[in-house]
C-alpha positions in Angstrom: 157.3 85.0 156.6 156.0 84.2 152.7 157.7 80.8 153.0 156.2 80.0 156.0 152.7 80.7 154.9 153.3 78.7 151.7 154.3 75.5 153.7 151.8 76.3 156.0 149.3 76.5 153.4 150.3 73.3 151.6 149.9 71.3 155.1 146.4 72.6 155.8 145.1 72.8 152.6 143.2 69.5 152.4 141.3 70.3 155.8 139.3 73.6 154.2 139.0 72.0 150.8 141.3 74.5 149.2 143.9 72.2 147.6 145.2 73.1 144.3 145.0 69.5 143.5 145.7 70.4 139.6 148.5 72.6 140.4 150.0 70.1 142.8 149.8 67.5 140.0 151.5 69.4 137.2 154.3 70.4 139.7 155.3 66.7 139.7 157.8 66.0 136.9 158.3 62.4 135.3 161.3 61.3 134.2 160.1 60.3 131.1 162.2 61.2 128.3 159.7 63.0 125.6 157.2 65.2 128.0 154.0 65.8 126.5 153.1 69.4 125.9 151.8 71.3 129.0 148.3 72.2 128.5 146.9 75.9 129.5 144.3 76.0 132.3 141.4 76.4 129.7 142.7 73.6 128.0 142.6 71.5 131.3 138.9 72.9 132.0 137.8 71.6 128.5 139.7 68.3 128.9 138.0 67.5 132.1 134.5 69.4 131.5 131.5 66.7 130.6 129.6 69.6 129.2 132.5 71.2 126.7 133.4 67.5 125.6 130.0 67.0 124.6 129.6 70.6 122.9 132.6 69.9 121.1 131.6 66.5 120.0 128.5 67.7 117.9 128.6 67.5 114.6 126.8 69.5 111.9 123.7 67.9 110.4 123.9 70.2 107.0 125.1 67.4 104.3 128.6 68.7 103.4 128.9 70.7 100.2 125.3 71.5 100.2 124.1 74.7 99.6 123.1 74.9 103.1 126.8 74.2 104.0 127.8 77.0 101.8 125.3 79.5 103.3 126.3 78.2 107.0 130.5 78.6 106.0 129.8 82.2 104.5 127.7 83.5 107.5 130.0 82.2 110.3 132.9 83.6 108.4 131.5 87.4 109.1 130.5 86.2 112.5 131.8 88.8 115.3 131.4 85.9 117.7 130.5 88.3 120.7 130.0 85.4 122.7 133.6 84.4 122.1 134.6 87.3 124.3 132.4 86.5 127.0 133.6 83.1 127.2 137.4 84.2 127.1 136.4 86.5 130.1 135.0 83.4 132.1 138.6 81.4 131.1 140.5 84.1 132.5 138.3 84.6 135.5 138.9 80.8 136.1 142.7 80.7 135.5 143.0 83.7 138.3 140.4 81.6 140.6 142.7 78.3 140.0 145.0 80.1 142.2 142.8 81.4 145.0 144.3 79.1 147.4 147.8 80.9 147.5 148.7 83.7 150.0 147.5 87.2 149.5 149.9 89.7 149.6 149.6 93.9 149.3 150.7 97.1 151.0 149.7 98.6 154.0 150.7 102.6 153.8 149.6 104.7 156.9 150.3 108.0 158.2 151.2 108.4 161.8 150.2 111.0 164.3 153.7 112.3 164.0 153.4 112.9 160.4 155.5 110.1 159.2 154.7 107.3 156.7 154.5 103.7 157.9 154.5 101.3 154.6 154.3 97.6 155.5 153.6 94.5 153.3 150.4 92.4 154.6 150.3 88.8 154.0 147.7 86.6 154.3 146.8 83.0 154.0 143.4 81.4 154.4 143.9 77.9 156.4 140.3 77.3 157.1 137.2 78.2 155.3 134.7 75.8 155.1 135.4 75.2 151.3 134.8 79.0 150.3 138.0 78.7 148.3 137.1 75.7 146.4 133.7 76.7 145.7 135.1 79.9 144.3 137.5 77.8 141.6 134.4 75.8 140.9 132.0 78.3 140.2 134.6 80.1 137.7 134.8 76.7 135.8 131.0 76.3 135.9 130.9 79.9 134.7 133.5 79.0 131.7 130.9 76.2 130.5 128.0 78.1 130.9 129.7 80.7 128.5 130.9 77.7 126.1 126.8 76.8 126.2 126.1 80.4 125.3 128.8 80.2 122.3 127.3 77.3 121.1 123.6 78.9 121.0 124.4 82.1 119.6 126.5 80.3 116.5 123.6 78.3 115.9 121.1 81.0 116.0 123.5 82.7 113.5 123.4 79.8 111.3 119.7 78.9 111.6 119.0 83.1 110.7 121.2 82.8 107.5 119.5 79.5 106.5 116.0 81.0 106.9 116.9 83.9 104.6 118.3 81.9 102.1 115.4 79.3 102.4 112.9 82.6 101.9 115.1 83.6 99.0 114.9 80.0 97.4 110.9 79.6 97.7 110.4 83.2 96.3 112.4 82.2 93.3 110.3 79.3 92.7 107.2 81.2 93.1 108.3 83.6 90.9 109.3 81.3 88.1 105.6 79.5 88.9 104.2 83.1 88.5 106.1 83.9 85.5 104.7 80.3 83.8 101.1 81.5 84.9 101.8 84.9 83.1 102.6 83.6 80.0 99.9 81.2 79.5 97.4 83.5 80.8 98.8 85.7 78.1 98.1 83.4 75.6 94.6 82.8 76.8 94.1 86.8 77.1 95.0 87.1 73.3 92.8 84.2 72.2 89.7 85.8 74.1 91.0 89.2 72.4 90.9 87.9 69.0 87.3 86.2 69.6 86.0 89.2 71.3 87.2 91.3 68.1 85.7 88.7 65.7 82.3 89.0 67.9 82.2 85.5 68.9 82.9 86.1 72.6 81.6 88.8 75.2 84.0 91.6 76.2 83.4 90.9 80.1 85.6 87.5 79.7 88.3 89.5 78.6 88.4 91.7 81.4 88.2 89.0 83.7 91.1 87.8 82.1 93.0 90.6 82.0 92.3 91.4 85.8 93.8 87.8 86.2 96.6 88.6 84.5 96.9 92.1 86.5 97.2 89.7 89.8 99.4 87.3 88.6 102.0 90.1 87.4 101.6 91.4 90.9 102.5 88.1 92.6 105.6 87.8 90.6 106.5 91.2 91.3 106.1 90.3 95.2 108.1 87.3 94.7 110.8 88.9 92.9 110.9 91.4 95.8 111.4 88.8 98.5 113.8 86.9 96.8 116.1 90.0 96.3 115.5 91.4 99.6 116.1 87.6 101.5 119.2 87.6 99.4 120.9 91.2 100.3 120.0 90.7 103.7 121.9 87.3 104.0 124.9 88.8 102.1 125.0 91.4 104.8 125.6 89.2 107.3 128.0 86.4 105.1 131.5 86.6 103.6 131.0 87.0 99.7 127.7 87.0 97.2 125.6 84.0 98.1 123.2 85.3 95.4 124.6 82.2 93.0 123.7 80.0 95.4 121.0 77.5 94.6 119.1 74.2 95.3 118.1 72.6 98.5 118.9 69.3 100.4 117.6 67.1 102.9 118.4 67.8 106.6 118.7 64.5 108.7 117.6 65.5 112.1 115.9 63.6 114.8 114.9 64.1 118.4 117.8 61.6 119.8 120.6 63.4 117.8 121.8 65.5 120.8 121.1 66.9 123.9 118.9 70.1 123.3 121.1 73.0 124.0 118.5 74.6 126.4 118.5 71.4 128.8 122.8 71.8 128.5 122.6 75.2 129.4 120.1 74.2 132.3 122.8 72.0 133.7 125.9 74.0 133.2 123.7 77.2 135.3 122.9 74.4 137.8 126.5 73.4 138.7 127.4 77.0 138.9 124.3 77.6 141.4 125.3 74.9 143.6 129.1 76.6 143.5 127.7 79.8 144.3 125.8 78.2 147.3 128.8 76.8 148.5 130.5 80.1 148.5 127.8 81.5 150.6 127.4 78.8 153.0 130.8 79.2 154.0 130.7 82.8 154.2 127.7 82.2 156.8 130.6 80.0 159.1 134.0 81.3 160.7 136.9 80.2 159.0 140.7 80.5 160.0 143.4 82.4 158.5 147.0 83.5 159.4 148.4 87.1 158.7 150.9 89.3 159.2 152.8 92.3 158.5 156.3 92.9 157.3 157.9 95.8 157.5 158.1 98.5 160.9 156.5 96.4 163.9 156.2 93.1 162.0 153.4 91.2 163.6 152.2 87.7 162.8 149.0 86.1 164.0 145.7 83.9 163.6 142.7 85.3 163.0 139.2 83.3 163.5 136.0 85.0 161.6 133.4 85.4 159.1 131.8 87.8 156.7 128.5 87.6 158.6 128.0 87.3 162.1 126.4 84.2 163.6 122.7 85.1 165.0 119.4 83.5 165.1 118.9 84.0 161.6 122.0 81.8 160.6 120.0 78.4 160.3 117.5 80.0 158.2 120.1 81.7 155.7 121.6 78.2 155.3 118.5 76.3 154.6 117.8 79.0 152.2 121.2 78.8 150.4 120.8 74.7 150.3 117.0 75.6 148.6 119.1 77.3 145.9 120.6 74.1 145.0 117.2 72.1 144.9 115.7 75.1 142.8 118.5 74.5 140.2 118.0 70.9 140.0 114.4 71.6 139.2 115.2 74.1 136.5 116.9 71.6 134.8 114.0 69.1 134.9 112.0 71.9 133.8 114.3 72.6 130.8 114.3 69.0 129.8 110.4 68.9 129.8 109.9 72.0 127.9 112.8 70.6 125.2 111.4 67.6 125.1 107.8 68.9 124.5 109.3 71.3 121.6 110.9 68.2 120.2 107.8 66.1 120.1 105.8 69.3 118.3 108.5 69.3 115.9 108.3 65.8 114.8 104.4 66.1 114.6 104.8 69.3 112.6 107.4 68.3 110.4 105.7 64.9 109.6 102.2 66.8 108.8 104.1 69.4 106.7 105.7 66.7 104.8 102.8 64.3 104.4 100.7 67.4 103.5 103.3 68.4 100.7 103.4 64.6 99.0 99.5 64.9 99.3 99.8 68.4 97.6 102.1 66.9 94.8 99.7 64.1 93.8 96.9 66.5 93.8 99.0 68.9 91.4 99.5 65.9 89.1 95.8 65.1 89.3 95.0 68.8 88.2 97.8 68.9 85.3 95.6 65.5 84.2 92.5 67.6 84.2 94.0 70.6 82.7 95.5 68.3 79.7 92.2 66.9 79.2 90.3 70.5 79.2 92.9 71.6 76.6 92.6 68.5 74.0 88.7 69.2 74.7 89.4 72.9 74.1 91.4 72.3 71.0 88.3 69.7 69.8 86.0 72.5 70.2 84.4 71.1 73.1 85.5 73.6 75.8 85.1 77.3 76.2 88.3 79.4 77.1 87.0 80.6 80.4 86.4 76.6 81.4 90.2 76.0 80.3 91.3 79.2 82.3 89.2 77.8 85.6 91.1 74.4 85.4 94.4 76.2 84.8 94.0 78.4 88.1 93.3 75.1 90.2 96.7 73.6 88.6 98.5 77.0 89.5 97.1 77.3 93.0 98.0 73.4 93.6 101.6 74.0 92.3 102.2 77.1 94.6 100.7 75.1 98.0 102.6 72.3 97.1 105.9 74.7 97.3 104.8 76.5 100.6 104.3 73.1 102.6 108.0 71.8 101.1 109.7 74.8 102.2 107.7 74.9 105.8 108.8 71.4 106.4 112.6 72.5 105.4 112.1 75.5 108.0 110.9 73.2 110.7 113.9 71.0 110.1 116.3 74.0 110.5 114.5 75.1 113.5 114.5 71.4 115.4 118.4 71.4 114.3 118.9 75.0 116.3 117.5 73.5 119.4 119.6 70.4 119.1 122.7 72.7 118.6 123.9 70.5 115.3 123.5 73.3 112.9 127.4 73.8 113.1 130.5 71.5 114.1 131.1 71.7 118.1 134.8 71.4 117.4 135.1 74.3 114.9 133.1 76.5 117.4 
């Protein structure tokens, strides 16, 4: 009976869209001398999926050997990759679904009125199901694609988190160096003023002002040191090894046309899955044909026509609702594409603005340094007071700090844009 059901399934599988095309092709042996290695089911899905191949083809924009690359490598080495477990589960479900066109066999044990136990083997083979089995296979494959996109998003998000921490640490270190230089210079001015006050040349109020400025600088210095140490400690907690000795920055060459945003890729994968689910739902509303039989005592065999849901006056509306599901999925892809393009345009504008402001701040810093040198020369010549030089020095210090802040804001925006595009890590490595 099992052999007959298999033969009948092979003859009628094309009728209901339940053919195991990939399995049939795999069973056809070639007469070649060297046989290529047989691919696993997961490898077949990856090779045939445009979405997964697109994910694999992505390349990281982080310059090789740069501090960013070192941070990304260390962070990914300690990644628990919970999304990988979801992908593995989806791959197993897809492999199980790829065999859903085969007959289903199971025991049937019942207790008769005479108190005896009757055990039979039930065999059932779907002959025609309006494409339900095919839809289940398509849904399982699409589920793998959705899980693959989720894994890529999770990996890129982790790299961005690590880079944000590293950038915060580097920025805080640079501000710490500026604060240390300011402390040293203002301390010199404070010493000069103290000598002038002791000699009766200047008023003590100027000395108090300088000491207050010195306290503020020391507070900023302590805050910068704490920010740097906290960021490095948090970064080390999510990475392999100590990243405290990694220093420096690099330019991240990212642009809007580099890759398709991961949010759009995810929407496309979910659309394919939604369409497959709609096929399964639609098939469940219509009657199908199956062959079944009992093997054992009182063996029987027969055909059955039926459906999961009884036909009624609402069947037509239910079918229309299922069709609307596919349309809604397509609209979600369009909306995701629109949102991603809007974010990319925003990133481009903000990056250009911050980099322009950083360049302008650098010019203003250079101009402030020239003014400081001029005032210092005039002070040495007896033409300026100490507080005049201190005022110009404060302007110079503020310009330096503003330049640093703008520079790292632009870097953070580039990292965020790269995460949106999913190019913070090599797709093949993911």
